C-alpha positions in Angstrom: 17.5 302.1 53.6 15.6 301.9 56.9 12.0 303.0 56.8 11.0 305.9 59.0 7.9 305.2 61.1 5.2 307.8 61.3 2.1 307.6 63.5 -1.0 309.0 62.0 -4.3 309.6 63.9 -7.3 309.3 61.5 -10.9 309.2 62.4 -10.1 308.1 66.0 -7.8 305.2 64.9 -4.1 305.1 65.2 -2.3 303.9 62.1 1.4 303.2 61.7 2.8 304.0 58.3 6.2 303.1 57.1 7.6 305.7 54.8 10.5 305.1 52.5 12.6 308.2 53.1 15.5 308.7 50.6 18.8 309.9 51.9 18.3 313.3 50.2 14.9 313.8 51.9 16.5 313.0 55.2 19.3 315.4 54.5 16.9 318.1 53.6 15.2 317.6 57.0 18.6 317.9 58.6 19.4 321.1 56.6 16.2 322.7 57.6 17.6 323.2 61.1 21.2 324.4 60.7 22.1 323.3 64.3 21.8 319.6 63.0 25.1 320.0 61.2 28.2 321.3 63.0 30.7 323.1 60.8 34.5 322.8 61.0 37.4 324.4 59.0 39.9 321.7 59.4 40.7 318.6 57.4 41.1 316.5 60.5 37.3 316.8 61.1 36.6 314.7 57.9 35.8 311.2 59.1 38.0 308.3 58.0 35.2 306.5 56.0 34.7 309.8 54.0 38.4 310.0 53.3 38.4 306.5 52.0 35.3 307.1 49.8 36.5 310.5 48.5 38.8 309.5 45.6 37.3 309.7 42.1 37.9 307.6 39.0 39.7 310.7 37.6 41.7 311.0 40.8 42.7 307.6 42.1 45.3 309.0 44.5 44.8 308.6 48.2 42.9 311.3 50.1 45.0 314.5 50.3 43.5 317.9 51.0 45.0 321.2 52.0 43.7 323.1 55.0 41.6 326.2 54.4 43.9 328.9 53.1 46.7 326.4 52.6 48.8 325.9 49.5 47.5 323.4 46.9 47.7 322.7 43.2 45.6 325.8 42.3 46.6 326.0 38.6 47.3 323.5 35.8 51.1 323.9 36.5 51.9 321.3 39.1 54.1 322.5 41.9 55.9 319.8 43.9 53.6 317.4 45.9 50.9 319.8 47.0 47.4 318.4 47.4 45.0 318.7 44.4 42.1 319.9 46.7 41.7 322.6 49.4 39.1 322.5 52.1 36.7 325.4 52.5 34.5 323.9 55.2 33.1 320.6 56.4 29.7 320.1 58.0 29.0 317.0 60.1 26.0 315.3 61.7 25.8 311.7 62.9 24.4 310.7 59.5 26.0 313.1 57.0 29.3 314.7 56.0 29.2 317.7 53.6 32.6 318.8 52.2 32.9 322.2 50.5 36.3 322.4 48.7 38.3 323.8 45.9 40.2 322.0 43.1 42.8 323.7 40.9 43.5 323.1 37.3 43.0 325.2 34.2 40.5 327.1 36.3 39.8 327.1 40.0 36.7 325.0 40.7 34.4 324.8 43.7 32.8 321.5 44.7 30.4 320.2 47.3 30.2 316.5 48.1 27.6 315.0 50.4 28.3 311.6 52.0 25.9 309.5 54.0 27.6 308.0 57.0 26.8 304.5 58.2 28.9 303.0 61.0 32.3 302.5 59.3 31.4 303.4 55.8 30.5 306.5 53.7 28.6 306.7 50.5 28.6 309.7 48.1 24.9 310.7 47.7 25.1 314.2 46.1 27.7 316.4 44.5 28.0 319.7 42.8 30.7 321.6 40.9 32.6 323.4 39.5 30.8 326.7 40.2 30.4 328.4 43.6 26.6 328.1 43.4 26.6 325.8 46.4 28.9 327.5 48.9 27.1 326.8 52.2 24.4 324.7 53.9 21.6 327.1 52.9 22.6 327.1 49.2 23.1 323.3 49.4 19.5 322.9 50.6 18.2 325.2 47.8 20.2 323.3 45.1 18.8 319.9 46.2 15.2 321.3 46.3 15.7 322.9 42.8 17.0 319.6 41.5 14.0 317.7 42.9 11.6 320.0 41.1 13.0 319.1 37.7 
């Protein structure tokens, strides 16, 4: 993690302080101004490093996600080779990728994954599910703030 530098003027002297800013604190700053993240409703907007980091231990298959409104495995009865997930929306900045998506199964589940982007890699730093409690950038910010208060 690269420290952020802050300049502080105290009693007429200028001091430089290195603050260790966690990825979530940095994300909260980005979320405070919605224009910092641009939203898309297409799977092609998801960066390649995020596609590579997306699979879970419970889902080792390569990245495969249906477009918003598209057909996917929405129930526990598998139909052909449809994707297991369906995109709702993706939000991107130069440092973060937030994916809002649905997963089928016994019950339809809603998930939000937040990836930190760094050149050619992506790291999952926060996730929620299976409820629809985190359905947009404002509710994502509220959920992270609530989690930090615990």
